[in-house]
Wavefront OBJ file of the C-alpha trace (Angstrom):
o trace
v -42.643 66.395 101.643
v -41.368 65.300 98.320
v -43.839 63.685 95.980
v -41.313 60.912 95.216
v -41.268 59.932 98.814
v -45.071 59.915 98.976
v -45.079 57.563 95.912
v -42.627 55.178 97.571
v -44.758 55.067 100.708
v -47.845 54.401 98.810
v -46.194 51.687 96.686
v -45.415 49.807 99.898
v -49.142 50.102 100.836
v -50.089 48.591 97.440
v -48.759 45.187 98.563
v -51.349 44.930 101.276
v -54.204 47.011 99.737
v -55.817 43.996 97.958
v -55.685 41.750 101.003
v -57.526 43.856 103.607
v -59.292 47.230 103.935
v -57.513 50.427 104.978
v -58.526 50.250 108.590
v -56.467 47.035 108.928
v -53.465 47.518 106.673
v -52.629 50.875 108.195
v -51.615 48.981 111.346
v -49.038 46.973 109.500
v -47.651 49.843 107.392
v -47.470 52.402 110.165
v -46.136 49.879 112.638
v -43.331 48.845 110.281
v -42.526 52.434 109.330
v -42.235 53.163 113.030
v -39.951 50.160 113.674
v -37.738 51.137 110.688
v -37.428 54.654 112.004
v -36.289 53.413 115.446
v -33.809 50.929 113.847
v -32.300 53.445 111.362
v -32.140 56.210 114.054
v -30.144 53.723 116.163
v -27.680 53.147 113.428
v -27.145 56.861 112.944
v -26.758 57.376 116.697
v -24.064 54.651 116.859
v -22.165 56.285 113.960
v -22.261 59.706 115.597
v -21.082 58.303 118.890
v -18.059 56.822 117.131
v -17.360 59.586 114.650
v -18.815 62.786 116.089
v -22.000 64.654 115.067
v -22.513 64.928 111.279
v -25.108 65.722 108.702
v -23.349 63.566 106.084
v -23.945 60.009 106.941
v -22.401 57.137 104.941
v -24.453 54.200 103.682
v -26.366 52.112 106.141
v -24.029 49.175 105.463
v -21.129 51.257 106.847
v -23.347 52.448 109.748
v -24.282 48.812 110.433
v -20.657 47.733 110.359
v -19.762 50.451 112.796
v -22.441 49.134 115.129
v -21.268 45.511 114.762
v -17.670 46.440 115.513
v -18.695 48.136 118.705
v -21.182 45.312 119.621
v -18.411 42.670 119.201
v -16.012 44.745 121.209
v -18.343 45.568 124.113
v -21.988 44.797 123.714
v -22.962 45.890 127.163
v -21.341 49.332 126.795
v -23.095 49.790 123.442
v -26.540 48.854 124.789
v -26.137 51.075 127.858
v -25.029 54.180 125.899
v -27.682 53.809 123.135
v -30.373 53.148 125.792
v -29.316 56.355 127.548
v -29.369 58.423 124.336
v -32.428 57.039 122.605
v -34.498 55.468 125.357
v -34.285 52.052 123.789
v -31.827 49.655 122.201
v -32.561 47.168 119.353
v -30.098 44.283 119.136
v -28.253 43.991 115.901
v -30.044 40.755 115.048
v -33.406 42.565 115.339
v -32.724 45.792 113.404
v -34.966 46.491 110.384
v -31.771 46.595 108.321
v -30.947 43.065 109.362
v -34.444 41.775 108.428
v -34.086 43.414 105.019
v -30.687 41.667 104.479
v -32.318 38.339 105.479
v -35.196 38.991 103.031
v -32.724 39.479 100.184
v -31.051 36.103 101.072
v -34.538 34.417 101.476
v -33.732 33.787 105.101
v -36.241 36.109 106.684
v -38.738 34.581 109.099
v -41.836 36.244 110.673
v -40.962 34.802 114.112
v -37.832 36.936 114.116
v -39.786 40.082 113.433
v -42.310 39.194 116.072
v -39.403 38.678 118.554
v -38.169 42.186 117.681
v -41.528 43.644 118.383
v -41.807 41.831 121.649
v -38.307 42.904 122.791
v -39.029 46.505 122.056
v -42.368 46.477 123.827
v -40.431 45.296 127.017
v -38.290 48.416 127.007
v -40.509 50.775 128.992
v -44.091 52.089 129.064
v -43.653 54.250 126.022
v -43.435 51.147 123.898
v -45.699 48.797 125.780
v -48.489 47.313 123.568
v -47.531 49.460 120.523
v -47.434 46.499 118.123
v -50.475 44.670 119.528
v -52.559 45.315 116.426
v -49.994 43.864 114.041
v -51.095 40.227 113.625
v -48.299 38.453 111.717
v -50.311 35.235 111.800
v -53.356 36.653 110.157
v -54.686 34.565 107.289
v -55.230 37.801 105.366
v -51.479 38.006 104.891
v -51.566 34.484 103.382
v -53.275 31.111 103.872
v -50.094 29.522 105.338
v -46.893 30.556 107.045
v -44.871 30.531 103.848
v -47.299 32.866 102.005
v -47.434 35.257 105.064
v -43.652 35.311 105.064
v -43.547 36.221 101.413
v -46.062 39.066 101.947
v -44.172 40.714 104.780
v -40.846 40.139 102.963
v -42.232 42.221 100.016
v -43.461 44.908 102.413
v -40.052 45.052 104.124
v -38.252 45.415 100.816
v -40.599 48.257 99.665
v -40.361 50.157 102.919
v -36.647 49.787 103.139
v -36.193 51.718 99.859
v -37.376 54.793 101.735
v -34.731 57.012 103.384
v -36.646 58.621 106.241
v -33.767 61.095 106.770
v -33.067 62.218 103.238
v -34.938 65.555 103.331
v -34.687 68.629 105.503
v -37.422 69.284 107.971
v -39.750 66.821 109.732
v -39.834 64.284 106.952
v -40.376 61.293 109.317
v -43.394 62.846 110.870
v -44.636 64.224 107.559
v -44.306 60.807 105.963
v -46.417 59.404 108.798
v -48.988 62.158 108.392
v -49.194 61.445 104.665
v -49.880 57.750 105.174
v -52.455 58.489 107.882
v -54.197 60.794 105.569
v -54.155 58.308 102.737
v -55.577 55.614 104.981
v -58.242 58.040 106.163
v -59.282 58.772 102.669
v -59.865 55.065 102.021
v -61.287 54.082 105.389
v -64.706 55.814 105.118
v -66.434 56.385 108.440
v -63.602 54.712 110.311
v -61.391 57.654 109.373
v -63.213 59.857 111.891
v -61.686 57.722 114.627
v -58.189 58.973 114.011
v -57.710 61.837 111.587
v -58.496 65.528 111.350
v -57.512 67.050 107.974
v -54.390 69.164 108.138
v -56.158 72.357 107.034
v -58.670 72.277 109.926
v -55.813 71.354 112.346
v -53.937 74.468 111.160
v -56.887 76.800 111.541
v -57.470 75.698 115.174
v -53.785 75.520 116.003
v -52.940 79.017 114.647
v -55.923 80.623 116.389
v -55.094 78.784 119.674
v -51.465 80.116 119.568
v -52.459 83.797 119.170
v -51.066 85.797 122.083
v -49.319 82.739 123.437
v -46.543 82.374 120.883
v -43.727 82.860 123.372
v -45.233 80.819 126.242
v -42.802 78.152 127.506
v -43.388 75.535 128.588
v -46.749 75.307 126.635
v -49.282 72.617 127.601
v -51.833 71.493 124.986
v -54.608 68.964 125.535
v -56.748 66.899 123.230
v -59.374 64.838 125.037
v -60.305 62.949 121.809
v -56.810 62.950 120.253
v -57.155 60.267 117.510
v -53.723 60.087 115.874
v -52.498 63.135 117.754
v -52.217 65.166 114.521
v -54.412 68.058 115.829
v -52.186 68.537 118.940
v -48.896 68.357 116.915
v -49.829 71.290 114.685
v -49.419 73.858 117.485
v -45.616 73.655 117.118
v -45.798 75.457 113.784
v -46.980 78.657 115.564
v -44.931 78.699 118.794
v -41.511 80.204 119.402
v -40.323 77.208 121.551
v -41.726 74.091 119.843
v -39.364 71.858 121.801
v -41.040 72.995 125.028
v -44.500 71.881 124.135
v -46.068 69.206 126.452
v -48.718 67.001 124.911
v -51.659 65.762 127.001
v -54.175 63.495 125.194
v -56.777 60.855 125.737
v -58.295 58.298 123.274
v -60.866 55.643 123.786
v -59.932 53.332 120.837
v -56.787 51.360 121.855
v -55.584 50.947 118.230
v -55.906 54.665 117.606
v -54.224 55.455 120.991
v -51.263 53.369 119.930
v -51.181 55.251 116.575
v -50.967 58.507 118.464
v -48.104 57.283 120.584
v -46.166 56.309 117.488
v -47.008 59.568 115.792
v -45.677 61.693 118.683
v -42.478 59.692 118.931
v -41.892 59.969 115.180
v -42.335 63.814 115.566
v -39.539 63.802 118.087
v -41.603 64.239 121.199
v -39.660 63.139 124.254
v -41.305 60.744 126.833
v -41.282 63.436 129.517
v -43.344 65.808 127.254
v -45.848 63.039 126.432
v -48.810 62.412 128.811
v -51.273 60.137 126.994
v -54.148 58.039 128.330
v -56.198 55.160 126.850
v -59.698 55.825 128.266
v -63.280 57.199 127.948
v -63.114 60.955 128.187
v -66.723 61.467 129.197
v -67.169 58.539 131.554
v -64.388 59.648 133.955
v -62.566 62.983 134.096
v -58.877 62.936 133.110
v -56.436 64.216 133.876
v -57.160 64.942 137.503
v -53.551 65.414 138.567
v -51.489 68.542 137.817
v -51.551 69.964 135.341
v -55.254 69.584 134.744
v -55.797 72.889 132.955
v -54.047 73.834 129.751
v -52.872 76.735 127.560
v -54.724 75.285 124.662
v -57.492 72.688 124.258
v -58.180 71.265 120.777
v -60.846 68.757 119.896
v -62.469 66.987 117.029
v -64.765 64.625 118.914
v -67.107 62.042 117.298
v -70.172 64.011 116.123
v -73.469 63.435 117.954
v -72.219 60.384 119.684
v -74.225 58.575 122.353
v -73.291 58.740 126.026
v -74.957 57.770 129.305
v -75.960 61.313 130.540
v -76.417 59.657 133.978
v -77.621 61.799 136.872
v -74.297 61.378 138.596
v -72.822 63.858 136.025
v -75.024 66.696 137.391
v -72.552 66.848 140.339
v -69.456 66.410 138.068
v -67.250 69.486 138.269
v -67.147 69.591 134.399
v -70.929 69.900 134.017
v -72.577 70.936 137.288
v -72.504 74.741 136.865
v -74.607 74.459 133.699
v -77.601 72.714 135.395
v -78.256 70.490 132.376
v -76.492 67.564 130.597
v -76.054 67.027 126.905
v -78.782 64.611 125.769
v -78.028 60.918 125.575
v -78.228 60.818 121.858
v -75.957 63.810 121.228
v -72.714 64.115 123.409
v -71.478 67.239 121.493
v -71.899 69.596 124.415
v -70.578 67.056 126.895
v -67.307 66.894 124.950
v -67.306 70.775 124.671
v -67.828 71.255 128.444
v -65.158 68.658 129.279
v -62.627 70.518 127.236
v -63.674 73.988 128.500
v -63.307 72.751 132.123
v -59.640 71.895 131.377
v -58.878 75.283 129.774
v -56.676 77.749 131.660
v -58.138 81.211 132.301
v -55.533 82.548 129.865
v -55.927 79.888 127.238
v -57.866 79.244 123.995
v -60.008 76.289 123.068
v -61.015 75.229 119.562
v -63.475 72.418 118.886
v -65.032 71.034 115.678
v -68.748 70.141 115.881
v -71.742 69.740 113.669
v -73.929 72.869 113.085
v -76.742 71.501 115.297
v -74.987 72.672 118.470
v -75.510 76.261 117.257
v -79.321 76.112 117.268
v -80.702 72.976 118.847
v -82.970 73.685 121.857
v -83.879 71.974 125.118
v -80.861 71.062 127.277
v -78.438 72.107 124.556
v -80.141 75.460 124.313
v -79.780 75.968 128.064
v -76.088 75.063 127.992
v -75.429 77.332 124.949
v -77.193 80.258 126.700
v -75.107 79.811 129.818
v -71.903 79.827 127.858
v -73.025 82.980 125.983
v -73.913 84.722 129.306
v -70.454 83.839 130.640
v -68.926 85.321 127.452
v -67.202 81.957 126.849
v -67.928 81.682 123.064
v -65.472 83.918 121.313
v -66.056 82.887 117.662
v -68.111 80.618 115.486
v -66.555 79.632 112.099
v -68.623 77.829 109.477
v -66.563 75.414 107.372
v -67.367 73.979 103.903
v -69.227 70.633 103.532
v -67.357 67.516 102.545
v -63.894 68.395 103.945
v -63.754 65.564 106.505
v -63.145 61.935 105.605
v -66.193 59.766 106.130
v -68.797 62.519 106.321
v -70.037 65.168 103.979
v -71.825 67.313 106.544
v -70.728 70.935 107.017
v -69.011 71.505 110.308
v -68.268 74.529 112.531
v -65.222 75.442 114.629
v -66.146 77.078 117.894
v -63.499 79.063 119.710
v -63.863 79.456 123.453
v -62.095 81.571 126.079
v -62.482 82.283 129.858
v -62.616 85.723 131.493
v -63.239 87.712 128.305
v -63.947 91.447 128.681
v -66.791 91.256 126.144
v -69.707 88.874 125.468
v -69.833 89.493 121.714
v -69.309 86.690 119.191
v -67.412 86.751 115.915
v -69.218 84.833 113.121
v -67.228 83.793 110.029
v -68.969 81.999 107.135
v -66.226 80.257 105.190
v -68.578 77.663 103.789
v -68.119 78.716 100.158
v -64.403 79.085 100.154
v -62.758 75.738 99.028
v -61.079 73.920 96.129
v -62.914 70.928 94.657
v -60.658 67.896 94.329
v -62.327 64.699 93.012
v -64.866 63.797 95.741
v -63.373 65.937 98.500
v -63.515 69.632 99.153
v -60.144 71.027 100.247
v -59.067 74.257 102.095
v -56.012 75.702 100.538
v -53.535 77.938 102.322
v -55.259 81.095 101.036
v -58.549 79.961 102.506
v -56.881 79.154 105.915
v -55.182 82.501 105.928
v -58.495 84.344 105.131
v -60.172 82.636 108.127
v -57.316 83.420 110.474
v -57.006 87.033 109.255
v -60.753 87.502 109.783
v -60.456 86.161 113.323
v -57.557 88.500 114.145
v -59.202 91.630 112.610
v -62.606 90.808 114.214
v -64.559 93.210 112.017
v -67.611 93.038 109.784
v -66.913 91.937 106.156
v -69.908 91.815 103.847
v -71.084 88.220 103.198
v -68.201 86.772 105.244
v -67.985 87.890 108.859
v -69.934 89.813 111.518
v -69.288 90.713 115.234
v -72.649 90.208 116.979
v -73.196 91.872 120.259
v -74.589 90.034 123.202
v -77.926 91.903 122.934
v -78.194 90.945 119.272
v -77.632 87.291 120.184
v -80.103 87.531 122.981
v -82.739 88.992 120.560
v -82.248 85.851 118.560
v -83.000 83.697 121.628
v -79.316 82.672 121.820
v -79.540 80.927 118.445
v -76.089 80.952 116.837
v -77.083 79.724 113.388
v -74.503 81.457 111.215
v -77.037 82.718 108.478
v -78.810 84.779 111.144
v -75.677 86.869 111.487
v -73.875 86.671 108.068
v -76.065 87.257 105.142
v -74.594 85.426 102.083
v -77.694 85.706 100.013
v -76.960 86.682 96.444
v -79.570 88.732 94.578
v -80.495 87.382 91.229
v -79.600 89.484 88.228
v -82.597 91.594 87.087
v -84.478 90.315 84.064
v -84.501 92.547 80.952
v -88.132 91.958 79.762
v -87.707 93.786 76.471
v -84.640 91.720 75.628
v -86.465 88.526 76.576
v -89.470 89.487 74.348
v -87.200 90.203 71.404
v -85.460 86.801 71.881
v -88.792 85.025 71.973
v -89.939 86.714 68.730
v -86.681 85.807 67.099
v -87.026 82.144 68.128
v -90.655 82.084 66.821
v -89.482 83.458 63.516
v -86.736 80.817 63.263
v -89.165 78.073 64.167
v -91.668 79.209 61.479
v -88.893 79.174 58.899
v -87.795 75.640 59.867
v -91.307 74.352 59.701
v -91.699 75.765 56.139
v -88.463 74.102 55.095
v -89.621 70.816 56.599
v -93.003 70.819 54.769
v -91.222 71.708 51.481
v -88.995 68.612 51.863
v -91.877 66.350 52.756
v -93.781 67.496 49.579
v -90.808 66.425 47.512
v -90.907 62.953 49.234
v -94.654 62.308 48.508
v -94.604 59.394 46.073
v -97.797 57.514 46.909
v -101.183 57.803 48.682
v -99.863 56.454 52.076
v -96.973 58.875 52.208
v -99.288 61.710 51.168
v -101.599 60.837 54.223
v -98.505 60.924 56.547
v -97.563 64.377 55.196
v -101.057 65.745 55.624
v -101.144 64.450 59.209
v -97.800 66.010 59.953
v -99.001 69.391 58.528
v -102.010 69.300 60.887
v -99.685 68.654 63.902
v -97.379 71.476 62.921
v -100.324 73.725 62.500
v -101.577 72.788 66.002
v -104.518 70.713 64.756
v -105.734 67.157 65.791
v -103.175 64.394 66.284
v -105.405 61.668 64.942
l 1 2 3 4 5 6 7 8 9 10 11 12 13 14 15 16 17 18 19 20 21 22 23 24 25 26 27 28 29 30 31 32 33 34 35 36 37 38 39 40 41 42 43 44 45 46 47 48 49 50 51 52 53 54 55 56 57 58 59 60 61 62 63 64 65 66 67 68 69 70 71 72 73 74 75 76 77 78 79 80 81 82 83 84 85 86 87 88 89 90 91 92 93 94 95 96 97 98 99 100 101 102 103 104 105 106 107 108 109 110 111 112 113 114 115 116 117 118 119 120 121 122 123 124 125 126 127 128 129 130 131 132 133 134 135 136 137 138 139 140 141 142 143 144 145 146 147 148 149 150 151 152 153 154 155 156 157 158 159 160 161 162 163 164 165 166 167 168 169 170 171 172 173 174 175 176 177 178 179 180 181 182 183 184 185 186 187 188 189 190 191 192 193 194 195 196 197 198 199 200 201 202 203 204 205 206 207 208 209 210 211 212 213 214 215 216 217 218 219 220 221 222 223 224 225 226 227 228 229 230 231 232 233 234 235 236 237 238 239 240 241 242 243 244 245 246 247 248 249 250 251 252 253 254 255 256 257 258 259 260 261 262 263 264 265 266 267 268 269 270 271 272 273 274 275 276 277 278 279 280 281 282 283 284 285 286 287 288 289 290 291 292 293 294 295 296 297 298 299 300 301 302 303 304 305 306 307 308 309 310 311 312 313 314 315 316 317 318 319 320 321 322 323 324 325 326 327 328 329 330 331 332 333 334 335 336 337 338 339 340 341 342 343 344 345 346 347 348 349 350 351 352 353 354 355 356 357 358 359 360 361 362 363 364 365 366 367 368 369 370 371 372 373 374 375 376 377 378 379 380 381 382 383 384 385 386 387 388 389 390 391 392 393 394 395 396 397 398 399 400 401 402 403 404 405 406 407 408 409 410 411 412 413 414 415 416 417 418 419 420 421 422 423 424 425 426 427 428 429 430 431 432 433 434 435 436 437 438 439 440 441 442 443 444 445 446 447 448 449 450 451 452 453 454 455 456 457 458 459 460 461 462 463 464 465 466 467 468 469 470 471 472 473 474 475 476 477 478 479 480 481 482 483 484 485 486 487 488 489 490 491 492 493 494 495 496 497 498 499 500 501 502 503 504 505 506 507 508 509 510 511 512 513 514 515 516 517 518 519 520 521 522 523 524 525 526 527 528 529 530 531
């Protein structure tokens, strides 16, 4: 995406940045970008309906006039055709373009925008509740209605300067991803609720697609989907990206709505979107077909608490392992949930803290069972400080079913990153190195190792990466003769400096008091008493 577009998007965010924190103002910005996209997309659809498909659209004022002419001629026909083509219809009076025109004439009113939100939410389940987190009456926008009106007017003007269709490629979705990433950077720990860095998403997605590039339809599942970004990346590596079906669940309602917007903005049709707002661990979902998927991708909250109630011992997701993840650390509960929903021919990638590799007790029992089944295909160690809100190093675990071997590939990529301000970043070359190592599945000194099942068993099923990949660097040997010569040289230089200093002090001795100071200094330099 062009840097200029990013700057325009962030300029719009500047208007709200001083009024509330990132976790709040992202709702306004992303909601309005979404509404603008739907409005502008409708204008383009109307123009194409009247003039035929084109890549050369006139100004929005001409597109708007085309819509108005049709609306005045036959409003019912217009609404019916656009509803059929787009899945929604926004009345001319409620288009984003109309609100912008009203803003320029100082006629805009927040109640009109709220009415537009309400009307769109009534147009089917895909829009229901999408704007619930945009509180246009919040005092953070202004202490009175007039001030709130001014604030949103400024935001409308800033956002309307952005042409979401001006670049080739998925600019609308990319613009959205850029904003989400920027908000995550400023949202601290809250960022973990909704965003996985693109580099990590690409590693998991590219690996998950290996051997399945031509599968269509392709079903992907993320039980802790956040903004949906991790699922969306799979399209980059498949031959039929328009035949990907997205299945996702998210506990946080605000983040769930964010994912719905994100998928719509990335051009995902309603019939390829199966999303649920619920607690992944508390009750299994989905239970209807399909309930197993070609790829499962996850970045769950690390070491979260869960009930670990006895009822889960008879839950199909966990019962075969005989133990439950501890109450204080749900990491393996998330992993086993995802693994249960993986097809026999599929691939799963999950991001977790390193503790899952070596902690004992119930976690050790579960880990051993997975290794005995041959379920753990690879363990990839990532650098520290690449996730927003936490600096801890993480690991990507790749799982498969019905493997012919029980060996495990270990990759230590913890030292491969670029330092950018306070964040470590994986560049394309780092991503490619990891994926290539996964594909080649060979031993590379200080980077990768294929450990046999027997080797892992000898290590008591401990998967701590340093046990298998030795990254220790020997210190350079010390040249004692050289060091001795350097010490002698330093002693000689020090002696010469002391002589120079004493000579200078003798020249300064003008009275009895200064002479006493000089004599005392000489004793100190000679190593005598300091009295």
